[in-house]
N, C-alpha and C positions, 0 to 999 in steps of 0.2 A: 334692775329692780330685782332679779332673782339674787343678785348678790348680794343685796342689801335685807330681802326679806330671808336670806340662810344666815347672814350675821346677826339679825334681829331673833330668828328662831333660836340661833343654837346660844344666845346670851341668857334668853327666857330659858330654856330648857336646864341652862347651867345654874340660875337662881332657883328656880323649880326644885332640881337635886338637891340643891344645899338646904331648901324650906320643906320639903315632901315627908310627910310620913307614910307608916305604912298604914295599909288602908285597902286591902286586899276585899276587906268587907264591902267595899263600896262600889267595886266591879262584878258588874252584871255576867251573869254566865255567858251571854251571847257576846260580849263585848270580847272577854276573855279569849272564847273561841276565835273570834275574829283576830284579836292580835295575833294568836297561837298559828293559827293559818297563816298566817302575811310573813311572818319569821319563818316558818318552817318552810314555804314556799324560796324565800331567800337561801334558807339553809340548803336546801336542794338544787341551787342555782336555777331557780326558775323566775329569773328578775323581769320577765316580759310579765308573767301570769301576774306578781305581787303586785308591778304599776297597775294593768289594767282594771285588777280588782281594787282599786285605791280610789279615794275620793276625787272628785274634779276638782277638789281645791288642790290636791297635790301637784294634779295634770296642769293647773293653770301657774303654779310659782316654778315647776320645774318640769323640762318636757324630757319624755322616756329615755332618750338617747344618754341625757345629761345625769340623770338620776343612776341608770342602769353602771354607765360608767364611773360615779361615784361609789357605788354600793359595791361594784366589781374589785376597783382598786383598794377599797377598804378591807375588803375580806382578802386579798391578795397580801395585803400589809401584814394584818391579824389573825389570820388562818380560819380554819373554820370553828365553829362553835361547840366546845366538849361540853359543857353544861350551862344550864338556865335556869335560873330561880329568881320566881316573883319577888320583887324587894318591895315596892311601893306604888301606891294608885293616889293621885289628885285630881277632885274634879274641879274643873273650871268654867267660869260663863264668857269669858272673854279670851282672847290671844292675840298679841301682835299682827296687823296686817291679812286678820279674817275675820269672818262677819261672826255676831255675837250668836252663842248657841250653847249646847250641852257637850263638855268636852271632857275626855279624860287622858290625864297624862299617865301612864304606865311605865314604871322602870323596873325592867329586869337586871338582876345580877348575873353578869356571864363572865365562865371560863372558855377563852380563844387558845387556839394553838401556841399565838405567839405573845398572848396578853393573857397574865392571870386572871386580873379583874379588870370588868368592863362593865361599861352601864350601857345598855341598850333600850332606846326610850322611844316609845310608839304614843304619837298622838293620836285618839281617836275621836270622832265627832258622831253624836247622834242625829241620826236621820227619820225619815218616816219609814223608811226600810230598815233600820237597824243602826247598828253602828259600823262605822266606814273607816279607814286608816286614813289619816292627813298627812303625816308625816313619819318617817324613823331615823334614828340617829344612833350613833355609838361613841360613847365617851370612855 
């Protein structure tokens, strides 16, 4: 189930990236702050804190150790982020294998130590308490 979700999630993210348009104007400041705080924790190597602050939806689809191992491996391969720029935002109301709701797909263009051009993608979901991270990936 976890691998199926991961495959579907990554496929949808690739499709969204191909059709996404620059939409920083639809990114509420609270959502932007949440996304930036999340990637800052990852940049600092505070992966447990990033995972703990993420949505229960992320916790249901990936256990903590699996997520930390994947992100650690990814950062070891690509190196630390040297520059990150908000590239695009897309609002969606449905997402595969997740309940309907208000989601934002946030894409950053990033330069990493060993990858000159990468796309960091964060999926945020609006909750009563505010925006929360549901997924993170790098392409």
